[in-house]
N, C-alpha and C positions, 0 to 999 in steps of 0.2 A: 208266124203260125196262121194258117188259113182258118178263120173263125167266123162262120155265119152268125148273124146277130142272135138268133135263138139259142146258140150254143155258148155264147160268150159269158164269162164270169167276171164281174167287176167288183163284187163285194170284197173289200180289203181283208177283213177278218177271215172270210171263207178261204181266200187264197193263202194267207199266211198259216192258217190252221192246217190246210191241206199239205203244204210243204213240210210243216213240222211233223205231221202224222207219218208221211212217207219217210222223211229223215235222210234221204240221199238224193244225189243228182248224177246225171251223166254229164261230165264236164267236157265240152267239145271245143277244140281249138284247131289251128292249122299248124302242122309241123314245118320244120325248116325246108323240107322237100316239097312243100306246097300241098301235101296230102292231109285230109282231115284226120284227127285222132281223138279218141274219147276214152275216159276212165270213169267208172262208177265210184263216187266218193261219199262217205257220210258227211253231213253238213248241218250247220246251224245258221239260220238266217237272222242276223242282228238287224232289227228294224227300229232301233232306238234313235236313229238320226235320219229320218225320212224327210225329204224336201220335195219340191214340185218337179225336180229333174233327177233326183237320185233316190233310190228306194232301198236303202240299207246296204248291208254287206253280207255276202256269203263267206263263211269261215270253214275252211277245209284243210286237210293235209294229204300228202301223196308220198308214196314210197320213193326214196331217193334213187332207187334203181330204175324207176319208171322214166323213160326217156321223154315223156310228154312235157314235163316241167322245164326241161333244158331248152325248149324252143320258146319259152315264155319270158317276156321282159315286161317292165312296168308299162301299163296301158295296152297290153295285148288284148285284142278283142276275143270274147269268149261267149259261148252259149251254154247255159245249164238247163238240162231237161229233167223235169220231175214227172215220173210216170205214176199214174194211179191204176185202178183196176180196169180191165178191158175184156171184151168178149164179142164173139160172132153173134149177130142177130138174124134169125131166120125169118123169111117172109111168111112162114106158117103161122106167125103170131098176128098177122094183120087181118082185119075184118074183110077187106076187099079182095083177098087172095082167090076167092071163087066167083067173084062178080065181074069186075072190070079187068082183073089180073094185072093191074098196073102196080106191081110190087117187085122189089129186088132185095137181095141180102144187103146188110150193112155191118159196120163194126162200131160198137159203142166204146167210149173210153173217157178218162179224165186225165188232163195233163196241164202242166204249167211250164212255160218257157221264160227263163230269166236271162236277159242279155246284159253285157257290161264289159268292164275291163278288169284284168287280173294282175296280181303282183305276187312275187315269190319271196320268201324269207327263210333264212337258216337260223334265225335268232332263237336260241334255246328257251328263253323265257316266254316268248310268244308261242312256241310249240307246246311248252308245258301247259300254258293256259288253254290252248285249243284242245289238247287231249283231255285235260281235266274237265273242261266245260262239256265236251261231247260225252264223256263218261257219265258225268252227273246228270246230264239230260236224259240219257237212255237208261240209267239205273234208277232214276226217280220213279217211285211207285212200287218198286220191288220190296218184298217183305224184309230182306236183308241186303240193302244196296251196297255194292262194292265201291270203294273210293280209290282214286289213283294213289293216295298217300299210303295205301296198304301194300303197294308193290315194293319189292326190294329196291332201294334208292339207286344202287349202282346199275342194276338191271334196267330200271326205268330210264335213267340217263342214257344208257346205251341204246335203248329203243328210240329215244328222241333223235339220236344222231342218224337214224335210218330213215327219217322222213323230212319233208320240207313243208313249210306253211304256205298255203294258197289262200289268198283273199280276193274276192271278186266284188267290185263296186257295181251294184245293180243300177242300170240306167233305163231298162225297159222291162215291163212285166206283161206277159200275155197268158191268159188262163182260159181253158176250154173244158166244158163238160158236155160231151155228146151223149145225151141220155134219152134219145128219141122224143125230145120236146116237140118235134115237128109232126109227131103222130098223135092220133086221138088218145084220150085218157084210157079208153078201153084197150087199145093196142098196147099202150105202155103197161097197163096192168097185166096183160097176157105175157109180155116179155119178162116182167118181174117174176111171175109165177114160174116160167120156164127156167130162167137163170137161177132162181132160188133152189130148184131141184137138181141143179148141175153138180157133177162131181168135182168141178173146178172151183177152188177157193176164190180166184179172181172174179169168176162169173158170179159167185154168190155175193162177193163184196160189191160188185157192180149193181146187183139187184137191190142191195141195201141203199146205195146211193140214189138209184132211180126212185125207190119208195120214198125216201126223204124228200126228194124233189117234188114228187107228186103231192105229198102231204103239205109241203110248203106252199104249193100253188092251189 
């Protein structure tokens, strides 16, 4: 990931919280034909065993009818992309738009790239744990959370046969928050105001992220 210093995110908690909040990744690998292939997958990032060279494990599952997993073997290289809010930024927000005119449009966004190696498993017990953990994670906080144990046992077991477990050992973490940190505070505040009035939910989410960054600094 191309990351100028002022857009780089290095705080571990901020990165892991961001991934947990998004809750999904685009898993990118190379197929047997040499072509890149990607699938969006719900994910849990297990960071209980982080070392200096390994940064936990991404835990996912994929439909058994999805051909992507068939090209994976143990230690296959992969990239997991986590997308945050993004939006177009107009030069009309900049103070110098009418003075030196040295302005151009840009695109603000938040993203995390996780690189590593993947493995595939058909183990029913492992799949049961993955589905249960993902369900518990996303149901947490609901007034009446649903649990996997509430599903009809035969139906649930049948559904497990329709997926494969994907685990990715994370060996590299890159995080970027392009929030106009290279502009003046006044310019950033103008961008926040414009994005906050947008009819786009991602734009308004980006405005919140920019405002938090301004308050932090």
